[in-house]
N, C-alpha and C positions, 0 to 999 in steps of 0.2 A: 579171389572171386567174391568172398563174403564181403569185403570192402566195396567192390563194385555194386553189388546189390544194394548195400546201405546207401551208397550215394545215389542211386537210381531211385530209391525209395523215398529219400528226402526230397529230391527234385521232382517226383511225381506228386508228393504231398504239397509242394509250393505251387505246382502247376494247377492241381485240383483246387486249391484254395483261392487261386486268382479268378475263378469263375465268378462273375458278379451276381449278387443275390437277385436281382431282378431280371434274370436272364429269361429270354422267351423260351418257348417249348423246344426249338430246334437247338439252341445253346445247351439247354439242360440235357437233352438226348445225347449230344456230342460229349458233354462232361461224363455221362454215365458209362462210356467206354473207359476201361481201366487205363489210366494215364501211363502205366509202366509200359504198355504196348507201344505207345508213341515214343517213349524214351528208347526202348529196345530197337525200334525201327529207324532210329537215326542213322545206324550203320548201313541200312538197306538204301537210304535215300541218295547217297552219292551215286549209285548206279541205277536204281529204279525210280528215282524222283520222290519227292515227299508225299505224293499221293498215289504213287504207282504207275505214273505215266513217264516212261523213260522217253529221252530224246535221241537216242543212239540205237545202235543194233542190240542193245540190252533188251530182253522181252519186257513188255509193259503188263502188268497185271491190274490195272485199273478196271474196276467193275466185277472182279471176281469176288466170289463169296468166302467168307471167313473159313468155311468148311473146305473149300477147294484149295485155299492157300495153305491151310494147316496140313492138309493131306500131301501137297506137293512139297513142302518143306520137310515133312516127315519122311517122304520118299527119297529126298535128296540126302538126308541124315543116314538112312538105312542102306542107301546105295541101289535101291530099286529104280531111281531116276538118276540119270547121269549128267553131271555137269562139273568139271573140276573145280571151278570157283564155288559154286553153290553148294556142293558136297562138303567142302571145307568149312564154309560159313555155318551150314545147318548143323554140323556135328559140334559146334561150339555153343549150341543152345540146348537148354533142357526142354522137355516136352511142354512144360508150362510156359517157358519163354516163347517157344513157337506159337502156342496157343494165343498168347497175348499179342505177338506181332500180327499174327493172321487176323485176329479180331480187330486190331487197328486198321491195318490195310483193307480189311474186308468191308469195313463201315465207313471209312473216310470219304469214298465217293459217294455214298448214300448221303452223307451229311453236306455234300457240295451241291446237291441237286435241289 
């Protein structure tokens, strides 16, 4: 697990460093979101889409706030909210990782408007 985190941090640093210096306000705002959240969210994208808009029967969460998404993931993790698949996924994340994922998906739709 430690090795996985190290790889994600290096990838996040590279991603953050790739933001151009002359970025406009919108690009700077997007870059302000912790890039670790985007990296962690890659596993969510296969079902929920890269921006939270799923194209199948999988629930979409596009437009949901970071607070709502964090609460939902923590509820799956604790068992307060039931879904066989999501309970298993959520239990694999720390509370900090859940916060980062929720922050990423909760702001990506705002940055696309």
